[in-house]
C-alpha positions as CSV (number, residue, x, y, z in Angstrom):
1,M,30.9,-73.2,-44.1
2,K,33.1,-70.5,-45.7
3,A,34.0,-66.9,-44.9
4,E,32.2,-64.1,-46.8
5,L,32.5,-60.3,-46.4
6,L,29.1,-58.7,-45.8
7,G,27.9,-55.8,-43.5
8,D,29.9,-52.8,-42.5
9,I,31.1,-52.0,-39.0
10,N,28.1,-49.7,-38.2
11,E,25.7,-52.5,-39.1
12,R,27.6,-54.8,-36.7
13,I,27.4,-52.2,-33.9
14,F,23.7,-51.8,-34.5
15,I,23.2,-55.5,-34.0
16,L,25.3,-55.6,-30.9
17,K,23.4,-52.7,-29.3
18,N,20.2,-54.8,-29.4
19,I,21.7,-57.7,-27.5
20,S,20.8,-57.6,-23.8
21,I,24.2,-58.3,-22.4
22,F,25.8,-55.5,-24.5
23,S,22.9,-53.0,-23.9
24,K,24.9,-50.9,-21.4
25,T,28.2,-51.0,-23.3
26,E,29.7,-47.8,-24.7
27,E,29.9,-47.5,-28.5
28,Q,33.7,-47.3,-28.6
29,V,33.9,-50.7,-26.8
30,L,31.2,-52.1,-29.1
31,H,33.3,-51.0,-32.0
32,K,36.2,-53.2,-30.7
33,I,33.8,-56.1,-30.3
34,A,32.5,-55.6,-33.8
35,E,36.0,-55.7,-35.3
36,V,36.6,-59.2,-33.9
37,L,33.4,-60.7,-35.1
38,T,33.9,-63.4,-37.7
39,E,31.7,-63.6,-40.8
40,I,30.8,-67.1,-42.1
41,S,28.3,-68.3,-44.7
42,V,26.2,-71.5,-44.6
43,K,24.2,-73.1,-47.3
44,A,20.4,-73.9,-47.0
45,G,20.0,-77.1,-45.0
46,E,23.4,-76.8,-43.5
47,N,23.6,-77.5,-39.7
48,L,25.3,-75.0,-37.4
49,F,25.2,-77.1,-34.3
50,Q,23.2,-80.0,-32.8
51,K,21.3,-80.2,-29.5
52,G,23.8,-81.4,-26.8
53,D,26.8,-79.7,-28.4
54,E,29.0,-77.5,-26.1
55,G,28.1,-73.9,-26.6
56,T,31.1,-71.6,-27.1
57,K,29.9,-69.0,-29.7
58,M,27.2,-66.3,-30.2
59,Y,25.7,-65.9,-33.7
60,A,24.1,-62.8,-35.4
61,I,22.3,-63.1,-38.7
62,L,23.5,-60.6,-41.3
63,K,21.5,-62.1,-44.2
64,G,19.2,-65.1,-44.5
65,S,17.4,-67.1,-41.9
66,V,17.8,-70.2,-39.7
67,K,15.4,-72.5,-37.8
68,V,15.8,-73.5,-34.1
69,H,14.5,-77.0,-33.8
70,D,14.6,-80.4,-32.0
71,G,14.4,-83.0,-34.7
72,D,11.4,-82.2,-36.9
73,Y,9.8,-79.9,-34.3
74,V,10.6,-76.2,-35.0
75,F,10.7,-73.8,-32.1
76,A,11.4,-70.6,-34.1
77,I,12.5,-69.1,-37.4
78,L,15.2,-66.4,-36.9
79,N,15.8,-63.7,-39.6
80,T,18.2,-60.9,-40.4
81,K,19.6,-58.9,-37.4
82,Q,18.4,-61.5,-34.9
83,V,20.8,-63.1,-32.5
84,F,21.1,-66.6,-30.9
85,G,23.5,-68.4,-28.5
86,E,24.5,-65.2,-26.6
87,Y,24.3,-66.9,-23.2
88,A,26.8,-69.5,-24.4
89,L,29.3,-66.6,-23.7
90,L,28.4,-66.7,-20.0
91,D,27.9,-70.4,-19.1
92,T,29.0,-73.9,-20.0
93,E,25.5,-75.4,-20.5
94,L,25.1,-77.7,-23.5
95,R,23.0,-76.5,-26.5
96,S,19.3,-77.1,-25.8
97,A,18.3,-77.2,-29.5
98,S,19.7,-77.6,-33.0
99,V,20.1,-74.8,-35.5
100,T,20.0,-75.2,-39.3
101,A,20.0,-72.7,-42.2
102,V,16.7,-72.3,-43.9
103,E,18.3,-70.6,-46.8
104,D,21.8,-69.4,-47.8
105,T,22.7,-67.4,-44.8
106,V,25.6,-65.1,-43.7
107,L,26.4,-65.0,-39.9
108,L,28.5,-63.0,-37.5
109,V,30.3,-65.2,-34.9
110,L,31.7,-64.2,-31.5
111,E,33.9,-66.7,-29.7
112,K,33.7,-67.1,-25.9
113,A,37.5,-66.8,-25.5
114,T,37.6,-63.6,-27.5
115,F,34.7,-62.2,-25.5
116,Y,36.4,-63.0,-22.1
117,N,39.6,-61.3,-23.3
118,I,37.7,-58.1,-24.2
119,M,35.5,-58.3,-21.0
120,V,38.5,-58.3,-18.6
121,Q,39.9,-55.2,-20.3
122,H,36.7,-53.2,-20.2
123,A,34.8,-53.0,-16.9
124,Q,31.8,-51.4,-18.6
125,I,31.0,-54.6,-20.4
126,L,31.0,-56.4,-17.1
127,Q,28.8,-53.6,-15.5
128,G,26.4,-54.0,-18.4
129,I,26.1,-57.7,-17.9
130,L,25.6,-57.2,-14.2
131,Q,22.9,-54.6,-14.8
132,V,21.0,-57.0,-17.1
133,L,21.2,-59.7,-14.4
134,V,20.2,-57.3,-11.6
135,N,17.1,-56.1,-13.7
136,R,16.1,-59.6,-14.3
137,A,16.4,-60.5,-10.6
138,R,14.4,-57.5,-9.6
139,Q,11.6,-58.3,-12.1
140,N,11.6,-61.8,-10.9
141,N,11.3,-60.7,-7.3
142,K,8.4,-58.4,-8.0
143,L,6.6,-61.0,-9.9
144,Q,7.1,-63.5,-7.1
145,E,5.7,-61.0,-4.6
146,D,2.6,-60.4,-6.8
147,L,2.1,-64.1,-7.2
148,A,2.5,-64.7,-3.5
149,R,-0.1,-62.1,-2.6
150,E,-2.5,-63.5,-5.2
151,K,-1.9,-67.0,-3.9
152,K,-2.5,-65.9,-0.3
153,H,-5.8,-64.3,-1.4
154,I,-6.9,-67.5,-3.1
155,E,-6.0,-69.5,0.0
156,E,-8.2,-67.2,2.1
157,K,-11.0,-67.7,-0.4
158,N,-10.6,-71.5,-0.1
159,D,-10.8,-71.3,3.7
160,E,-14.1,-69.5,3.3
161,I,-15.3,-72.2,0.9
162,K,-14.4,-74.9,3.4
163,I,-16.4,-73.3,6.2
164,Q,-19.4,-72.8,3.9
165,N,-19.9,-76.5,3.1
166,E,-23.5,-76.0,1.8
167,E,-22.4,-73.5,-0.8
168,I,-19.6,-75.7,-2.2
169,L,-22.0,-78.0,-4.1
170,A,-23.5,-74.9,-5.8
171,R,-20.2,-73.4,-6.7
172,N,-18.3,-76.4,-8.1
173,E,-17.3,-74.6,-11.3
174,E,-15.9,-71.7,-9.3
175,I,-13.8,-74.1,-7.1
176,I,-12.5,-75.9,-10.2
177,Q,-11.5,-72.5,-11.7
178,Q,-9.8,-71.5,-8.5
179,Q,-7.9,-74.8,-8.2
180,L,-6.8,-74.4,-11.8
181,F,-5.6,-70.9,-11.1
182,I,-3.6,-72.1,-8.1
183,E,-2.0,-74.8,-10.3
184,Q,-1.1,-72.1,-12.9
185,N,0.3,-69.9,-10.2
186,N,2.5,-72.8,-9.0
187,V,3.8,-73.4,-12.5
188,L,4.6,-69.7,-12.8
189,L,6.4,-69.7,-9.4
190,Q,8.4,-72.7,-10.5
191,E,9.4,-70.9,-13.8
192,Q,10.4,-67.8,-11.8
193,N,12.4,-69.9,-9.4
194,Y,14.2,-71.4,-12.4
195,L,14.9,-68.0,-13.9
196,I,16.3,-66.7,-10.6
197,T,18.4,-69.8,-10.1
198,S,19.7,-69.5,-13.7
199,S,20.6,-65.8,-13.1
200,I,22.6,-66.8,-10.0
201,Q,24.3,-69.6,-11.9
202,Y,25.3,-67.1,-14.6
203,A,26.8,-64.9,-11.9
204,K,28.7,-68.0,-10.5
205,H,30.1,-68.8,-14.0
206,I,31.3,-65.2,-14.4
207,Q,32.9,-65.2,-10.9
208,S,34.6,-68.5,-11.6
209,A,35.9,-67.2,-14.9
210,I,37.5,-64.0,-13.6
211,M,38.9,-65.4,-10.3
212,P,42.3,-67.2,-10.7
213,D,42.8,-70.9,-10.1
214,F,44.5,-71.2,-6.7
215,A,46.6,-74.1,-8.1
216,E,48.5,-71.6,-10.2
217,L,49.5,-69.7,-7.0
218,Q,50.8,-73.0,-5.5
219,M,53.2,-73.2,-8.5
220,Y,54.9,-70.1,-7.1
221,L,54.1,-70.7,-3.4
222,P,54.1,-74.5,-3.0
223,E,53.5,-74.3,0.7
224,S,50.2,-72.5,0.6
225,F,46.5,-73.3,1.2
226,L,43.1,-71.8,0.5
227,F,40.1,-72.2,2.8
228,F,37.1,-70.7,0.8
229,R,33.5,-71.2,1.9
230,P,30.9,-68.9,0.2
231,K,27.8,-68.5,2.3
232,D,25.6,-68.7,-0.9
233,V,26.2,-70.0,-4.5
234,V,28.4,-66.9,-5.2
235,S,30.6,-65.0,-2.8
236,G,31.3,-61.5,-1.6
237,D,34.8,-62.6,-0.5
238,F,37.4,-63.0,-3.2
239,Y,41.1,-63.7,-3.6
240,W,43.4,-62.7,-6.4
241,F,47.1,-63.0,-7.2
242,H,49.6,-61.9,-9.9
243,K,53.2,-62.9,-10.5
244,I,55.2,-59.8,-11.7
245,P,56.8,-60.8,-15.1
246,N,60.6,-61.3,-15.2
247,T,60.8,-61.3,-11.4
248,E,60.2,-63.7,-8.5
249,K,57.8,-61.2,-6.9
250,I,54.2,-62.2,-6.3
251,I,51.2,-60.0,-5.3
252,V,48.4,-61.7,-3.2
253,V,45.1,-60.1,-2.4
254,C,42.4,-61.1,0.1
255,S,39.1,-59.1,0.1
256,D,35.7,-59.0,1.8
257,C,33.1,-57.0,-0.2
258,T,30.0,-55.4,1.1
259,G,27.3,-58.0,1.5
260,H,27.4,-61.7,0.4
261,G,25.6,-63.7,-2.2
262,V,24.7,-62.0,-5.5
263,P,25.2,-58.4,-4.2
264,G,28.6,-59.2,-2.8
265,A,29.5,-61.1,-5.9
266,F,28.8,-58.0,-8.1
267,M,31.3,-56.1,-6.0
268,S,33.8,-58.9,-6.3
269,F,33.5,-58.7,-10.1
270,L,34.4,-55.0,-10.0
271,G,37.2,-55.6,-7.6
272,V,39.0,-58.3,-9.7
273,T,38.4,-56.4,-12.9
274,Y,39.9,-53.2,-11.6
275,L,42.8,-55.0,-9.9
276,R,43.7,-56.5,-13.3
277,Q,43.5,-53.2,-15.0
278,I,45.7,-51.4,-12.3
279,I,48.3,-54.1,-11.8
280,E,48.5,-56.1,-15.1
281,F,47.7,-53.4,-17.6
282,Q,48.8,-50.2,-15.9
283,G,51.8,-51.8,-14.3
284,V,51.2,-50.4,-10.8
285,T,52.9,-52.7,-8.2
286,D,53.3,-50.4,-5.2
287,V,50.7,-51.9,-2.9
288,A,49.7,-48.6,-1.3
289,Q,49.2,-47.0,-4.8
290,V,47.2,-50.1,-5.9
291,L,44.7,-49.4,-3.1
292,H,44.6,-45.7,-3.9
293,E,43.8,-46.5,-7.6
294,L,41.3,-49.2,-6.7
295,N,39.5,-46.9,-4.3
296,K,39.2,-44.2,-7.0
297,S,37.9,-46.7,-9.6
298,I,35.2,-48.1,-7.2
299,F,34.2,-44.5,-6.1
300,L,33.7,-43.5,-9.8
301,A,32.1,-46.7,-10.9
302,L,29.4,-46.6,-8.1
303,K,29.0,-42.8,-8.6
304,Q,29.5,-42.3,-4.8
305,D,30.0,-38.5,-5.2
306,T,26.2,-38.2,-6.0
307,R,24.6,-41.4,-4.7
308,F,26.4,-41.3,-1.3
309,N,26.3,-45.1,-0.9
310,Q,28.9,-46.8,1.3
311,D,29.4,-50.0,-0.7
312,G,32.9,-51.2,-1.1
313,M,35.3,-53.7,0.3
314,D,37.8,-54.5,3.0
315,L,41.0,-55.6,1.4
316,A,44.6,-56.7,2.3
317,I,47.3,-56.8,-0.3
318,C,50.9,-57.9,0.0
319,L,53.9,-58.1,-2.4
320,I,56.2,-61.0,-1.6
321,D,59.9,-60.6,-2.4
322,R,61.6,-63.9,-1.5
323,E,65.0,-62.8,-2.7
324,K,65.1,-60.0,-0.1
325,Q,62.9,-62.0,2.4
326,E,60.6,-59.0,2.6
327,I,56.8,-58.5,2.3
328,E,55.3,-55.1,1.4
329,F,51.8,-54.9,2.9
330,A,48.9,-52.4,2.7
331,G,45.4,-52.7,3.9
332,A,42.0,-51.1,3.6
333,K,40.6,-52.3,6.9
334,G,42.5,-55.5,5.9
335,I,44.8,-57.3,8.3
336,M,47.3,-60.2,8.3
337,F,49.1,-62.5,10.8
338,H,52.8,-63.1,10.6
339,I,54.3,-66.0,12.6
340,E,58.1,-66.6,13.0
341,M,58.7,-70.4,13.6
342,E,61.2,-69.7,16.4
343,E,58.6,-67.8,18.5
344,K,55.3,-69.1,17.3
345,T,53.6,-65.8,18.4
346,P,51.2,-64.4,15.8
347,I,52.0,-60.8,15.0
348,L,49.0,-58.8,13.8
349,V,49.8,-56.6,10.8
350,K,47.1,-53.9,10.5
351,G,46.3,-51.8,7.5
352,D,44.5,-48.4,7.4
353,N,41.2,-48.0,9.2
354,F,39.1,-47.2,6.1
355,P,37.8,-49.4,3.3
356,I,37.9,-49.3,-0.4
357,G,34.9,-47.2,-1.6
358,G,32.6,-44.9,0.3
359,Y,32.4,-41.1,0.5
360,L,36.1,-40.3,-0.1
361,V,37.7,-40.5,-3.5
362,D,41.2,-39.4,-2.4
363,K,42.5,-41.8,0.3
364,T,46.1,-42.2,1.2
365,F,47.1,-45.7,2.2
366,I,50.3,-46.6,4.1
367,K,52.7,-49.3,2.8
368,Q,54.5,-51.4,5.5
369,T,57.7,-53.4,4.7
370,L,58.1,-56.5,6.8
371,S,61.3,-58.6,7.0
372,Y,61.0,-62.3,7.9
373,K,63.2,-65.2,8.8
374,S,62.6,-68.4,6.8
375,P,60.6,-70.4,7.5
376,A,57.7,-68.0,8.5
377,M,53.9,-68.3,8.1
378,F,51.6,-65.6,6.9
379,Y,47.8,-65.7,7.1
380,M,45.4,-63.4,5.2
381,F,41.7,-63.6,5.9
382,S,38.2,-62.1,5.8
383,D,36.1,-61.6,9.0
384,G,33.8,-64.6,8.2
385,Y,35.8,-67.2,10.1
386,R,36.1,-65.3,13.4
387,D,32.5,-64.0,13.2
388,Q,30.9,-67.4,12.8
389,F,28.3,-68.2,15.5
390,G,28.4,-71.6,17.2
391,G,30.0,-73.3,20.2
392,S,28.8,-75.9,22.6
393,G,27.1,-73.6,25.1
394,T,23.4,-72.9,25.5
395,Q,23.8,-69.5,23.9
396,E,25.3,-68.8,20.5
397,Q,28.5,-66.9,20.4
398,K,31.1,-65.8,17.9
399,F,34.4,-67.6,17.4
400,M,36.2,-64.3,17.9
401,M,39.8,-63.1,17.0
402,R,41.3,-64.5,20.2
403,Q,40.4,-68.1,19.4
404,F,41.4,-67.6,15.8
405,R,44.9,-66.3,16.9
406,E,45.3,-69.3,19.2
407,L,44.3,-71.7,16.4
408,L,46.9,-70.2,14.0
409,S,49.6,-70.3,16.7
410,D,48.9,-74.0,17.3
411,I,49.0,-75.1,13.7
412,S,51.6,-72.8,12.3
413,D,54.5,-75.4,12.4
414,R,52.4,-78.2,10.9
415,P,52.5,-79.2,7.2
416,I,50.4,-77.1,5.0
417,L,47.8,-79.8,4.2
418,E,47.3,-80.5,7.9
419,Q,46.9,-76.8,8.6
420,Y,44.1,-76.7,6.0
421,Q,42.4,-79.8,7.5
422,K,42.5,-78.4,11.1
423,I,41.1,-75.0,10.0
424,S,38.3,-76.8,8.1
425,Y,37.5,-79.1,11.0
426,K,37.6,-76.4,13.6
427,H,35.2,-74.2,11.6
428,D,32.7,-77.1,11.0
429,N,32.9,-78.3,14.6
430,W,32.4,-74.8,16.0
431,K,29.5,-74.0,13.6
432,G,27.7,-77.2,14.5
433,K,23.9,-76.8,14.0
434,Y,24.1,-73.1,13.4
435,P,23.8,-71.7,9.8
436,Q,26.9,-70.1,8.2
437,T,27.1,-66.5,9.2
438,D,29.1,-65.0,6.3
439,D,31.4,-65.9,3.5
440,V,34.7,-67.4,4.8
441,L,38.1,-66.9,3.3
442,V,41.5,-67.8,4.8
443,I,44.8,-67.9,2.8
444,G,48.0,-69.3,4.3
445,F,51.5,-69.5,3.0
446,R,54.9,-70.4,4.3
447,L,58.0,-68.6,3.1
């Protein structure tokens, strides 16, 4: 393969507009993506990739054609302005087929790493991808409902056939057709379940990509732990952190978005993306101002001035300054426990009593500065742990804040790994036979 210059920037943008994951992206952002596309040329018969290869690139055909095949069996012939491999930008699945040039062909190539770098800087790309996934999920849900109604109707007809035994012999052909239809419906239901599961997996891959690895935080806060239990495949709870360059200061965020599962995950995507823009790119490190800017971004992104929805998130944020032995804290209905080792009495630090998002765009958040004596424990958490139903009694009951406070007080002087183990054991033991109520997130660190 060799590089060849072909196709102007407008032609590239035209091709990008017709790709589903970029269909909602503004043209000025598409222009930036178009600029980083690489042009390569391949000769007729030359192989681009084999079935089973790791997928890390998207391809668009500027000139020529390729075949998608498995050995000698050809699935499709793709021609000029057609695209393949776009979902390799979103997941880590291996290639399901091979691609070979039918004739001398010129291709545009977008690398996954380049795409992620652009995506985290432009929330509208993420919103466009989420919209595509939402539309697919809605279409799948509607089709499932239609198929379920049709299946119920067929089952009712079958019940009538069983009662009318004498008519069955005369209507064998009709019964065979109905059974065939049921089998076809079952196949369709399986396909739809696969599509829905795939969409959720795509959402999981995106969430995993944009949330930081907690092991990185442990490099800066060695005595820290993360107890993270999503209720579903993806989570509405999320954590995030950032070390301020050229300082020893670290920002830690714990958030609980509206809902759980896929709807909650969509909110978490927006939360992480806007936090990165505000803190990393705009350089805002005042925790109260971060909440103000985040609230404004969510308000505008969800058009809450005209749609009047109350979606958003509860969030706690703290800036740790170990040199001064201080923590700057702010909360949007977010809270934190602070425990001094000498007293072992959890002190509840409460934020403001309104969330991120909702009907107000201009909210003023209060910053609190806390001094601590080393060693001291701090716990940030969502409401999932204390709201879990369970217990050993005959009636289900919530774990509640009182028991959670007592648990933290009992374990606060233990080694960090033992604290994690006791929090995990207590949650599982309390839950018992009951299903998980909500996403669960607890972050603990000792300073």
